[in-house]
N, C-alpha and C positions, 0 to 999 in steps of 0.2 A: 978536256973535261970528260970524265967517265959518265956512263949512263946513271950510275948510282948518285954521283955528286949532282948531276943535273936534276934528278928527281928530288934530292934533299933540298936543293935550292928552291925548286918549284913549290915544295910543301910549305915553305915559310913566306911565300909571296901570294898576292892576290891573283887568282887565275885570270888570264886574259881571255878575250872572246875567242871561241874556237874557230880555227880556219879549216878549210877543206883538207889541208895537209895533216893537221892535228887529228881531225876525225879519222882519217885513213889510218894514221899510226895507231890510234886508240883501238880501232876495230881489229887491226892486225894483231896487236899485242894481246888483246883479250882472246882472240881465236887461237893464237899460238899457245897461250897459257892453258886454255881448255884442252887442246890436243895433247899437251904434255902432262896433264894432271893425272894420268893413269886411270881415267874412268874406264869402266868395264861394261857400260850399258850397250845393248844391241842397237844398231842403227835402225831407224824406222823403216827405211826402204833400201834393201839390197846391198848395203855396205858392211861387210862382215867386221871390219876394224872399228866401225863406229865413228870414223873421222868425217869431217865435212867434205862436201864436194870441192871446196876451195882450198883444202889444206895443202895441196901440192904447191899451188900458187903462193900461199902464205909462207911456206918454208923456203921457197926460192928467193922471194924478194924482201922478206922481213928482215933477215940478218943484214943485208946490204943497206937497207933503209936506215938502220940504227948505227951504222958506222960513222965515225967522227967526220970523215971527209965528205959525207953526203949531208950531214945534219945542217939544216938551214941554208943549204946552197941552192943555186938555180937548177943544178942537176937533179937534186932531190925532188924539186917541183915537177920537173919533166918526167921523172920516173914514177913518183908516187901517185899523182893525179890520174894518169891513164890507167895505172894498175888498179887503183881503188875503184875507178869507174867500171873496169872490166869485172872486178870482183863483185860489185853491186849488181851488175847485170846477171852474172851467173847465179847469185843467190836468189834474186827475184824471179828469174826464169825457171829454175829447176825446183824451187821451193825449199825453204830451210826446214830441217828436222826440228821436232819439238825438243827443247832442252830439258833434260830430266832434272827436276828440282832436287832429287837426292844428290846428284853430282854437284849442283850449284852449292847446296848446303855444305857438302863435304869439302869442297875447295875453299869456301870462305872460312869454315871452322879451322882448317889447317893453315890458313893464312897464305895459301899459294897464290891468291889473286890480289893480295893486299896492296900491291903497288901497280896493279894493272888497271887501266881504264876499262870500263865495260860499256858496251853499246847496246842500246835498245834496238832489237831487231827491226829492220825496215818492214813496213807493212806490205802484205801482198797486194798487187794491183787491184784496185776496185774497178767497177764497170767503166768509169770514165778514164781509167788509165793512170790516175794520180797515185802517189805514194805518200804515206804518212811521213812526216819529217823525222829524221833520225836524230836522237838525242843522246849525248854522251855524259855519263856520270862517273864519279870516282868510286871504285869498288871499296876503297878504304872506309867511305861513309857507311857502306852496307855492313862492313865488319864491325864497326863501332856500335851498330845497333844490336838488338837481341838476335841471336842466331836463328835463321829461318827454320821453321818446322819442316821436317823431312817428309816428303810425300811418300805414301805407301807404294810399293811396286804394283804395276798394273793399273795405275791411275788412269781413268778414262774420262772423268768428268771435265767438261770444258766450260769456262766462263769467259766473260769479256769485260774490258773496261775501255774508256775513251782515250785513245792515244793522243788526241788533240789537246786534252788537258795537260798531259805531261809535256807535250811540245811547247805549249804556251808558257808553262812555268819555267821550263828550261831556257826558253828564249830570254826571259827576264834576267837570268844570271847564267848565261851559257857557259858550260864547262865547269861550273861550280858544283861541288857535292851537295850543297844545300838545296839544290833544285828538287832532288828526290824527296828530301824531308818535307819540303813545302808541299809537294804533291800529295804526300801521304797525310799531312795534317789537314789539308783542305778537302780531300775527297772522303766521303763516308765509306765505312767498311762494308764490303759486300756481304750479304747474309751467308752465314756458315763458313766464313773465311777468317781465320785468326789473324790479328795484326802482324804477327811475325811471319806468317805465310805471305802476306801481301808485299813484304819487302823484296821478295824474290821475283815478284810478278813481272816487273819491267824487263827482266833478263830473258823471259821466255820468248821463243820464236813462234812464228805463225805456222800452224799445221797446214800441210798441203791439202787442197780441196778443190774439186772441180767447180764448186760454186763459192767464190771468194766471199768473205764477210763484208758487211757494209763498210763504206769508207770511214776511216778513223777508228776502226776497231782492231785491237790486238788480242789474239787468242792466248789464253792462259791455261796451263795444265794444273788441275787442282786435285784434291783428295779423291779417293774412289767414291763413286756415287752409290746411292741407295735406292735405285729404281725398284719398283714392285711389278712383277709380271705374274699372270696366272700360270700355275704349274699344271700343265695338261700333257699327259703322255701321248705319244704318237699313235695314230690309228693302227691297230694290228691287222694282220692278214686274216680274213674270215673265210670259212668254208661255206660254199653255197649249199651244200647238203644239209647243214644244220642252221645256217643263218643267211637265208637268201635275200633278205630285205635290208636296205640301208636307208636311214631317214635322217635328215638334217635340216637346219634352218638356213635361209639365205643369208649371205654376209657380203655387204658392199663397202665395208670399212676399208680404209687405206692406211691407218696409223702405223701398222707394222713396217710397211715398205719404207716410209719416211724415216722411221727410227733406225732401221737397218742402214739406210743410206748415210745418216749422220754418224753412226758408229764407224762405218768403214772409211768415210772421208776424213775422220779425225784419227785414223790409224789404229783402230781396235776392232777385232772381230766381235760381232754382236752377241749378246747373251742368247743362247739357243731358245730360251723361253720367250724372248721378245719376237721370235720369228713365227708368224702365222702365215703359212704358205698361201692360203686362199686370198689373204689380203694383199700379198705381193702380186699374185696373178691378176686380181681384180683392180689393181692400181692403174693399169694401163687401159687406155681407150682402144676398143676393138670394133672392127666394122662387121659385126655379126649381122646376118639378115634380121630385120625387125618386122613387127606386125604392120599391117597396112592401115589399121585404124585402132581406136581406143576400145572398141567393142570387146576384143580379146587382147589385153595389154601386153602379152608376151608371146614370143616365138622361140622354140627350141631347135637347135641345130646340133646333131650328133655326128662325131667322126671317130672311127675306130682305126688305129694304126699300130705298127710295131713300136715297142718301147725302146727308146734309144739307149737306155742303160741296162737293158736285160733282153736279149734276143729271144728268150723263151716265154715272154709275156707280151701283152698288148695294152694299149691305153685306150680307154673309152672317154672321149672328150665331149662334155655336154656344155654347150654355150647358149645362154639365154639373153635375149635382148628385149628391153622394155620399150613401150611406145614413147616416142619423143614428142612432148607437148611443144607446139610452135610458140615462140616468144609472145606473139600477139594475143594468144589465148591463155597465157599463164594466169592463174588466179591471184587475187590480192594477197599480200603477205603481211602477217602480224608477227613481228620478230621481237623477242626480248633478249638483249645481250646481258648475260649473267657473267660478270667479270670478277675474277679472283684478284684482289688488290692487296693480298697479304704480304708480309715481309719477304717471303720466299720468292715473290714475283719481281723483286727488285734486281733484275739482271737484264742486260740488253736483249737477250734472246727470249725474254718472257714478256713483261708488260709493254715495253716499247714496240716489240714486234707485233704483239696482240693489237695494239692501237692502230698500227699501220694496216694490219689485216682487216680490221673492221671498217676502216676508212675505204678500203677497196670495195668491200661489200656494199656499203651505203651508196657508193657511186654507181653500183650495178642495179640498185632497186628502182622501182617506178615511183612517180610522185605520189600516188595514192596509197602506197605501202606505209606501214606504221612501224616505228622503232621505239623501244623503251630500253633503259639501261638500269640494271641493278648491280650493285657491288657488294662484296662481302669480305670482311676482315675483322674477326672478332664478333661483329654482328652486321646484319645486312642493312643497306640503305638504298633508297631510290634516287638515282642521279638524274634520270630523265623519265618523266611520265610519258605515256603513249603520244608520239609526235609523228605527224605525217612527213614523209620524205621530201615533200615540197618545201619544208623548212630545213633543208639540208644543212645550212650553216649552223643552226642551233644544235643539230645532232653531232656534227663534227666537232663543234666547240666542247660539247660535253665529253666526247671521247678524248680530246686533247688534254682535258683537265684531270683525267684519272691519274692518281698517284698511289704508290705502294705504301704499306705500313700496317702493322698489327698481326695478330694470329689469324688462323683460318677457321671460320665458322660456316662451312659450306651448306649444311643442312638448312639453316635459317635463310640463306640466300636462295636456295632452291625453292623453298616455300614462297618467298616473296616474288620470285620471278614467275612462277606459275600463277600466282594471284594476279599479277599485271597482265599476263597473257590471257587469262580468263576475262579480265575487265575489258580488254580491247578485242575480244574474240570476233573473228570474221567468219560468218557462216559461209560454207562452201569455199572457203579460202584456206590459206596455209597459216597455221598457228604453231609457232615453234619457239622453244627456248634454246638459245645457243650459249652453252656453258664453256667458258674459256678459262683454263686453269693448268697448273702443273700437277694437280691431283693431290695436293697436300691438305687434306681435311683433318684438322687436329683439335677442333673445338666443337662441342655438342655431339649429336649422333654422328659418329665417324666410322663405324664399322661398315663394311661392304653390305652386310645384310640390312642394317638400319636404313642406309641410304637407298638400297634397292626397294625396300618397303615403301618409302616416301614416293619414289618415282613410279612404282606400280600403281599406287593410289591415284596419283595425279594424271596418269596417261588416260584414264577413263574419261577425262574431260575433252578428249580429242586434240590434245596438244602434243606435238612431236618434240623430240629432243635431239640436238646435235652437240657432241662433246668435242672440243678442240683442245688438244694437249700442246703445251709449250715447254721448252727448256729441258735441261738435264740436271741431274743431281738428286732430285727427289720426285721424279715423275712417277705417279701412281697409275701405271697403265692398267693394272688389274681392276682398280676401282672405276676407271674411265670406261672399260669394257662392260663392267657390270651395269653402270648407269645407262649406257647406250643400248645394250641388249634388252634391258627391262623397261625402257621408257619410250618405245616406238622410235628409236633413234639410230644414229650412226656416229662413228668416231673417226677423227682424223688427227694426225700429228703435224703441227706446223713448225718446221725447223728453219725455214727461210721465207722471205717475202714472195719468192717465186712459187713456193708451195701454197702460200695463201692465195696467190693469183689463180693457181690451178684449181684449188678446192672451192673457193668462194666466188670466183668470177667465171673462169672457163667452164667449170662444171656446176654452175649455180643451179641449173635446172634439176639435175639429179641430186644435188645436195639439199635443195630447199623444197622442191615440189614433188611430193609422193604420188605415185600412181597406184600403189598397192601396199597393203600391210599384211603382216603375218604370213609371209611367203615361205612355204615349206616344199622340200623335195623328197621324193621317195623313189628309189630304184630297186626293182626286183630282177634278179639274175636267173636265167634259165639253167637249172642244174644239168640238163642234157648237153649244154654247150660250154658252160663256164664252171670251172672247179673252185676257184678262189678269187677274191677281190680285195682291194685295199683302197679306201678313199684317201686321196692326198689332201691333207689339210682338213679344216672344219672341225678340229678336235673340240673347240669350245662351243660348237654349234650343234652337237649331236642331240638327237631327239629319240624318244622311245617310238617303237613302231606304231603303237596305238595313238600317239600324239598327232599323227598326220591327219586323222579324221576328226580330231577334237578341236573345235573352233574356239574353245576357251584357252587353249595353249598358245602363248605368245611366241612369235617368231620374227624374222627379220623383215625390214621394209625396203621397198625398192622405189627409187625416184625416177623422174622423167628421163628417158634415154639411158638409164643404167644398164650395164651389161654384167652378167653373173656367169662365172665359169666354174665348173666342177670337173675334176679329172680323176678317173679310177684307173688303177693298174689292175688288170684282170688276167687270170691264168686260164687258158683254154683247157678243156678236158684232154687228158693224155699228155700234157706238157711235162717235160722233166723238171720244170720249176715248181710243181705242186709240192706244197710243204706239209699237208695233212694227209694221213692215211685214210683210205676208204673205211666207211663204217661197216662193221660186221653184219649188222641187221638192217642197214639202210636201203639196200637194193630192193628188197621185197616191199618195203613201205612206199618206195617212190614209184613202183611200176604202175599201180592203178591211177595215180595222179597223172603220170606221163601219158597213159593211154587215153584218159579222159580229155586231155588237153593237147591232142596230137596236132591240132590246127596251128599251134604256136611253137612247134618244135624247131622251126627254122629261126626263131628269134634268139638274139643274144641276151636281151634285157628289155625291160619295160619301164619307161621314165614317166613319173607322175608329178604334177606340181599343183599345189593348192595356194590360193591367194584370196584376199578380201579387197574389194574396191574401197576407196576412202569413204568413211562414214557408215559402212555396212558391217553387219555382224556375222553374216553367213558367207562361207567361202565358196569359191568356184573351182572347178577342176579342169586341168589341161593334161592330156596324155600323149606320149610319143613312143611308138615301138622302135626297137633297135634291131636291125638285121644285117645280113651280109651286104646289102646295098649301101650301108653307111661306112663300109670298110675301104681303106686304101692299102695298096701293097707295100708301100714304103713311106717313111715319114716325109721324104722329099715331095711325095705326091699329095700331102695334106695341104690345105690352104695356108697361106702365109701367116695369118694371125694365129692359127692353131699352132703352127710350129713355134712361133715366138712365145706363146703362153706356155708351151711345154718346156722351153728353155728356162723360163722364169720358175716353173714348178721344180725343175731339177736344181736350180740355184737355191731356192728356198729350202728344199729338203737337205741339201748339202750343208747349208748354214745351221739347220736344225739337227745335224748329225744323224740323219736317218740312215740306217745301215744299208738300205737298198741302193743308195747312190755312192757308197764309200769309194768304190773303184772307178767311178765316173769322174773325169777330170774337169777342172774349171775351163780348160782350153776347149774341151768338147762342147761345153755349155755355150761358150763364147762363139764357137763356130756356128751352132744352130741359130743363135740370136742374130749374129751378123748377117747370115744368109736370109733371114726373114725380117730384117729391120724395116723394110718398106719405105714409105714416104717420110714418116717421122716428123710431122709438121712442127711439133714443139720440142723435139730433141729428147723426149723421155727415153726412147729406146737406146739412143747413143749413150745417155747417162748410165743406163743399165749395163751396157758393155764395159763402161769405166769401172763400175762397182765389181763386176766379175773379175776384172784384172786386179783391182785392189785386193779383193779377197784371196785371189791366187797368190799374190805377193805376201800378204800377211800370214797366210797359212804355212808358208815355207820358212818362217822365222825360226 
């Protein structure tokens, strides 16, 4: 009996329960059909032909498997099962590339897979080592449905659905094409995904990632996202002769690094506007020398070294460490969880992850701390009035009951959350609203300026703000930054539960307990020693020179134990790297000033920092002169943490497409980072090296 007759016979009979042999044959046939379909998509990782890593195995044993003399025989069993097992190991070990929806749609519309069974890709190993059950469906059922919508090229948005639901439905009628239809009828449509798009979802493979998704989740490639990022031009090179002073606000946010990480691990270079170099640098914990007591809450350490990407310039590295409050002395906390439960949050990496993150935080709080919960979707509602953490089960139960639905009325929710925070206000304690959202504010006052005004009015009550971003697809990073910067707050992006653990548990002190507000930096360069400078990052934190001494101007806030790092690329006088011509009339004007200030001629720069203690309106000043004693001859002579932060700075600039590092390779960045990785207790620096390698591979496509 030929293969065609066998398929014709099977099409008129009730499908039997799938055996391991049948599954192996189905997987092989589907993969062979894909490889011969003439797709022209580029491979996600290093394979110019776009074939799977298992294609060679497939071509060797697939024809033999379908021969009449092997079909149904004991020899077939002996050959197929070991080969299928080896193929499965190869796929799960090396990571399956994302299947392009354009290719799937094209193959189905041409009928090329109409007789080929299609397998749901096996799930990547979760932490416990288990795999999602593999389900097999008939591709003919997919063709009979409406043709799937074609994803636009360059799609980067990632969503998830529960693979266990599909496995359960498939087990009830294993091998039957009706299983897919049942799954689609029983599962609600994900927001923003058309029904025809969802038909193709089970055929998508899992994207390789250093941090595998939670057990039971299958990654799906969707339409291009519509994230919003602030459009800030890179800092220019400035001449010390005309502009000797640089002023900026402190920034301890970490959202940019987590967003960059998620983009790279899902196979896409990040939007350059999403890269804020200072947030990438400040994402990592550093062992900078700290102050001995809270009387002066900060200590500055300055290192000057050669620039690794330009031998004619130098780097001036300014590291600030905040006083670390001992856990026993941390003040009482009054926290209000302001939770976005709009329809756009109905995705596994949004509201479900958000709930898990807040559970981690509640378990970190003390019994006397207070938690309230406000939700918003269309209009705001109080889910939990101020409740002591001693009643932890009540708080956790309220978190578990949160469900998505409706449009997004964020402004009303913000007002309600601040009202609750004020109602339960703790004098000399920590009063903070924790806004968790994907940033999609589309009801009520929704412009950045309107929401900024609301936040500015409310911060006068002494209530801080933390903004936690979740998910992809409509992340409004620009708005999150606006709210955090104008509400005495900070912003983080939570892409995994591990990131929630880092932000809300391991760094709870710096996240929740402020030691200073309105922290500003001002650096003055000596024109006798330095010709030009460029501040690396902090584009969205720039301040006017006169803002430094104006206590009414808002700036960044620093929490317990926080470290802040700023790096300048400086060009010494006489260096061939000088970009600006000397002023025709500048020499005569500078001479009197230089003579009057001869005692400071040996200095390279002068660093100043202003800050306010919690609850105070008048700022205090800390100053640090920079001279040749702060310099080291080579970058290798710089402290380990300094070198690692320089590697992160180079990486961030390269992702931002800063011209200064165009010729500096990813491999050179990796070499510096690897040599300065150090103890790396939580593996953050090892993960960074993985990101550098991913970016290197993606940039060579």
